[in-house]
C-alpha positions in Angstrom: 0.0 0.0 0.0 2.7 2.4 1.0 4.7 1.5 -2.1 1.8 2.3 -4.4 1.2 5.6 -2.7 4.8 6.5 -3.0 4.8 5.4 -6.7 1.8 7.5 -7.5 3.2 10.5 -5.6 6.5 10.2 -7.4 4.7 9.9 -10.8 2.7 13.1 -10.1 5.9 15.0 -9.1 7.7 13.9 -12.2 4.7 14.9 -14.4 4.5 18.4 -12.8 8.3 18.8 -13.1 8.3 17.8 -16.8 5.7 20.5 -17.6 3.6 18.0 -19.5 0.2 17.4 -18.2 -2.6 15.1 -19.4 -4.0 17.9 -21.5 -0.7 18.4 -23.4 -0.5 14.7 -24.2 -4.0 14.7 -25.5 -3.2 17.4 -28.0 0.2 16.1 -29.2 -1.1 16.1 -32.8 -1.7 19.9 -32.8 1.0 22.5 -33.3 1.3 26.2 -33.9 3.8 27.5 -36.4 4.5 31.0 -37.9 3.5 31.4 -41.5 5.3 33.2 -44.3 3.5 36.5 -43.6 3.6 36.4 -39.8 0.3 34.6 -39.3 0.0 32.0 -36.6 -1.1 28.7 -38.1 -2.5 26.1 -35.6 -3.0 22.8 -37.3 -3.1 19.0 -37.0 0.4 17.7 -37.6 -0.6 14.3 -38.9 -3.5 14.1 -41.2 -6.5 11.9 -40.6 -7.6 9.3 -43.1 -11.1 10.0 -44.6 -11.1 7.2 -47.2 -8.7 5.2 -49.3 -6.2 7.8 -50.7 -7.8 10.8 -49.0 -6.9 12.4 -45.8 -7.4 15.8 -44.0 -5.9 18.1 -41.5 -7.6 21.1 -39.9 -6.1 24.6 -39.8 -6.8 27.8 -37.9 -4.8 30.7 -39.5 -4.7 33.8 -37.3 -3.5 37.1 -38.7 -3.6 40.4 -37.0 -7.1 41.4 -38.2 -8.7 38.1 -39.1 -8.7 34.3 -38.6 -9.3 31.9 -41.5 -10.5 28.3 -41.0 -9.7 25.5 -43.4 -9.4 21.8 -44.1 -6.3 20.7 -46.0 -7.3 17.7 -48.2 -4.5 15.4 -49.2 -5.3 13.2 -52.2 -8.1 15.3 -53.7 -7.9 15.3 -57.5 -8.0 18.7 -59.3 -11.3 17.9 -60.9 -13.0 16.7 -57.7 -16.1 18.7 -56.6 -16.0 19.4 -52.9 -18.9 20.1 -50.6 -19.7 20.0 -46.9 -23.3 19.1 -45.9 -25.0 19.3 -42.5 -28.3 17.4 -42.7 -29.8 18.5 -45.9 -28.1 21.9 -46.0 -24.8 22.6 -47.5 -22.3 24.5 -45.3 -20.8 27.4 -47.1 -17.3 27.0 -48.6 -15.6 30.4 -48.9 -12.8 29.3 -51.2 -11.2 26.1 -52.6 -7.5 26.6 -53.1 -5.8 23.9 -55.2 -2.1 23.6 -55.8 -1.1 25.3 -59.0 1.2 22.4 -60.0 -1.3 19.7 -58.9 1.1 18.6 -56.1 0.2 19.2 -52.5 -3.0 19.6 -50.5 -6.2 21.3 -51.5 -7.3 23.9 -49.0 -11.0 24.3 -48.3 -11.7 27.6 -46.5 -14.9 27.8 -44.5 -16.5 30.4 -42.2 -15.9 30.4 -38.5 -19.5 29.0 -37.9 -19.0 26.2 -40.5 -15.7 25.2 -38.9 -17.3 25.0 -35.5 -20.3 23.1 -36.8 -17.9 20.6 -38.4 -16.0 20.2 -35.1 -19.1 19.8 -32.9 -21.2 17.3 -34.8 -20.7 13.9 -36.4 -23.7 14.7 -38.7 -21.5 16.8 -41.1 -20.6 15.0 -44.3 -17.6 15.9 -46.5 -17.9 15.0 -50.2 -14.8 15.0 -52.3 -15.5 13.7 -55.8 -17.2 10.3 -55.5 -16.1 9.9 -51.8 -18.4 10.9 -49.0 -18.2 10.5 -45.3 -18.2 12.0 -41.8 -15.1 13.6 -40.3 -13.3 11.2 -37.9 -14.0 11.8 -34.2 -10.4 12.6 -33.3 -10.1 15.2 -36.1 -13.3 16.8 -34.8 -11.9 17.0 -31.3 -8.7 18.5 -32.6 -10.7 21.0 -34.6 -12.4 22.1 -31.4 -9.0 22.6 -29.8 -7.7 24.5 -32.8 -10.8 26.7 -32.7 -10.1 27.5 -29.0 -6.4 28.3 -29.6 -7.0 30.4 -32.7 -10.1 32.4 -31.6 
């Protein structure tokens, strides 16, 4: 009994001294970097698989006067139509930015409200070409954290 209590106490002390709490470990797939124009980009480091050959990462891009919200789609073909649907209603897409050389992720910019809706509910469906499905639960949780950090 005393050994367990001492072990738990020692573990807690080491956790505090290391500066890494349970919350930090939970968000190890989120990082904030500085962009080319001084904006702070908070994003998921590793993308989440949506379907065979298609994955996504979430981004919050905070500049001095505005914040942009986006999904980065890896594996979307240049000709793929992209839509986001909540129930029977499409969520507004502000802009789709495709790589000029066809190599790299496609960025889908959405409003603050659409980003938050996507993060908070599993009922949102993402359609990319012929592929359709919900956002993975872990990606949605990370989107909520990105929203908090970037707002």
